[in-house]
Steps between C-alpha positions, in 0.01 A plus 500: 500500500688207341524205741837322480576174681857363526526132591800315641529158668763333718627145454277200582641383830496839669180592685646831623488802272793563270598861439334607169802685361411468129142619550631770733726640229203530264279662766774748590554584132129571457485716813812684386327612179286805582234442235471127577484567874197719439335262251570155651405317816777243543505208744729200551359149547781317677424127511668236711622184332222279632212703350305311231381652170141495633607694809699743284203569274264553794737744669543705184137496383350584839596860433380477140704417193769769456544700182862387475669208671871424487641163603864443603544161338750229585515133407321383813196727462442553126229232484320628808516858376371394157198338666434811707537726195232297320262547795562873502431526127168321554406753769613794287601433137644854481760441772849537353712205615877552502755223561864582581794315651780262409280208404291687242743760364560436128254208517186683390401260225482210744339716771225620265442146374467359851293783649262702285436736793848659478508823299859621545834335584780723629839380374744704709513724805143578590495830687505747211326263260202441729471874553486548120228235475285687752551829315388332177187358665407838648552664159275243335766412243684186400829345607696503174729778623595334831843340496583163656155342487322231300131529413244325285499668159189585302549182296520290815874448471747589771647847456823572686611862518869604499688460829545781748852588616576391854451766767847644555421725796317262733415783738244610239291213635325620816580287804209281612652496849545875542172601331291261709383307192590187697370500859779384730323420827182316595221611732717414802788714375718196416685454173244315293711294257720191530802700381563846356574503127724766350690570180829687504558453128370338182685311230740207476823491297479122448295294258459161666312254281242413767419850627284799404552729799245777465553499127822688561761232429812600311444865590675779684412527868299813592476611862259692719655797681663460840277763658181325385617159619601634840159661546333173398713308750408744775129462421527121507697508825245726670228257388691214672614303194733227630633377164566692179511287185653670197360426156837578338662248268861552613540686825843563646717597205442878470615793718131589538445160665756584767329834559166324537636261764664788688164678508318182598733450795453861607121465477515178702710674764244780521174303498594139586375380161555338252690206646568303182575560133438233237581539134632331189869567549728585209632198310853642493617587850738797485664709773175695541315181596752408770486848647119492508494158666740608776295813565184294534667249729642767730160671520318176584295521180389150402512362149552181303783537252449320172734292287284515186690234307211308335743227388862396542511327161697687234289397199180586681640841594568569133142409408378734776694798356677525836854405409615862531420506873789444740339213684830314529561715806200365691709273725704789634184705550326218689801454726517875565130520591537204737807652663308825550218304666247603234202304372527390138315280257551390142272461200497220243260426213424144396389428143716742305636376166838334540438387859467130591394344832861406563642846429227669702543284810878530474467879493242494779730306731806706411304811587361342818856462624497878546134587563224255592202723419464450127191621320463242222225602261353316201537688173184675382473642150394862538369732227753713312805299612771352279413145606136550397586658167748217419297213638540285187879525517500368855229239442278618785185304575279707731154512651325800652399492863156406626441829683780716362622575148865405535650241265635210704785311333432126466805421286764654278753369249738400782257361759211260426176502700585222747831658598328833547233347725772342713665839539169671574467269801847604617412869454194464721693346789801730454281809503300375797793398721795720399374806312227575752732443800308210655843338547837676482783376723458127444619517140860620562520274807411189297745600231775549758463171689360260241571648159128521420427780253206733549308352206558149636376605844189663353413199286570260789257689724244516215524123448450440872201733538328363190516154657341597832129455593462816712240755379765768453711264290198444275448877472862559399503207258182621331641852474820366342304292251295804397786748498545496122131567438431719804746789550341576837556150643778634723262716705322225701825303525682797651219565745520140618880502537503821702194429711468130580713310756431189291754634249764471774404135541551437130838672483633339818375161378695553179808582706473186715420259219698639208710816506654438841659183368716703262678660797764318701407404855710779653308761300149351498374661819667831414330531160175376652506797739572735210192361327292557815631859514407539131144390571473715812616819329286488186252791483220469753133577426370381841719378789220307669407301191865412435547398864757771576376587848530685720547790257531850644401808300741794501587809299832552324498859389168547321446132415331230711685171553435165661776380730556126537782339700631166372778275618728298270761242596765686300577866434301484177511872407881487507504183291264653245720806462810283468371286216348802326829688506738211426288238327628243748532419867816445702499224761170367636390725787446386855148471632416815695134586553449851366197718559412726208246779490311507170347832390213458251364808331120495528262544208609205286152340503401729212801384297498127575357420154713754316781410260661838563809344656678836526234613746476159669873508577444797733297272728765233562570489872823655612692328777586730788586500865526342734816543297446197417526379861634159591306313766566192707382179339 
């Protein structure tokens, strides 16, 4: 019996298991082959993000070194997996080590040079290729006939076999959800993963210079069948999966996408789950997208709708190969989403050729006038992308990460090192405060009453915190200083901001001593109450630690909530909605003490360090009755 081990790992800051979809596909493909099912004993080693290489090796080798081990490799785990592969080869030199995934596809020469333990690199879709590898091993032959792989040739040189055509009928791949290749529930019968991962299609028609989405960029989109997807949704719902995250590149532009959402809503109506759908929404929003969004809204299906702009600068767009996308319509889309009462966020990338600090911050603030949650990422050079292949043209100066294998951009022909470092500081604070929904409502309020842009507000608060002696201020300052070198510096900073009441002290101190002075006297108290509401409603890991007591526990449908009553000296929820809808206030409101009931979804403690802001957004408190109720002052 051939022992086969499939290894997958979640991202660093997540201690909870991630759903091993890639490894599950391979396991299901093996089990779906009658001869392999009889000849192979296949297991999945699903590792959380905080597991060290030593712990990985121990877990794998306790059962004995497998005959074949396949690693699902990404930029954040290639070094760890290489170390583990070397340990396995020491325990059993005959173990066949296979690497596959975006970060190693078409990079075999470098992979083999950096890790002598790797025998085979898979360059495309892995399901059929991995199956062919196992057949070759069982037959005792070589790998020369297997398409889409790279191996070490007899002369020691890298040998890359011809590519394999993409799988056109995706239903040929057995479902890891329906076959049981991926266990869905734990020993208590609860859904065992942070979110449920699912693909409805593969392929992307675009060819953005920074992206290598599943190796399928610039290709026709291929879809799984409606019947299969509906059965997968039903299985996930019966397992109690609260959130489905699609691994699609451009969801919401095909008729099949509408059918999927219709089925998802029907499954939710039948089983009560899933409650949320997150995905990478289509770059071009057509009539299909608007119809899907309305259906989801009417069904109470949560989501964060993305404005994936990456830049608002024309020259930078051209360099990104994105000029063909109709992003000039983003303003109308943002206004429509706001009018429909739907959550939205935008994406920008700093460090792309053609962008300057001035153009980036101008675009950031223009965008913030419509949506305050902006995911502003630093550019990373990824394997197989246009930026990487044309690095000399753009003058990139990069360094690889300490723990990961991404190339971090230090400078390019348009931005020298010092300017980039200044912008990296801004990115840290912008991601911490705005992207990850620590603060939300204060930004449009400050813009409305004092003309302060969102970037100015963020940098003003950063300047204030960095000058304070409190322990939390030191923690945040240190994290900001290390953000360029440590991609995980946000995790402890987020935990502090969500958990510690000291963060409230810092923000309110900034308001009293700095930001509040930008507002006229008639608006100062009003915006101060909006800021207090902002702090109160940020996601809540523990009500007692944050000082939000008494907090009552209750159920809303199938989900547990904490209920906290707060009183404000103005009708803050109404003011927040007004400035969000109109971008401005009318006349200053009269003081009228207003009691507001805040409903916090429980379970955020496990996500407090996570940079998954789409999931975090589901834990923002919603303001409910008493209606809000006005009380006597």
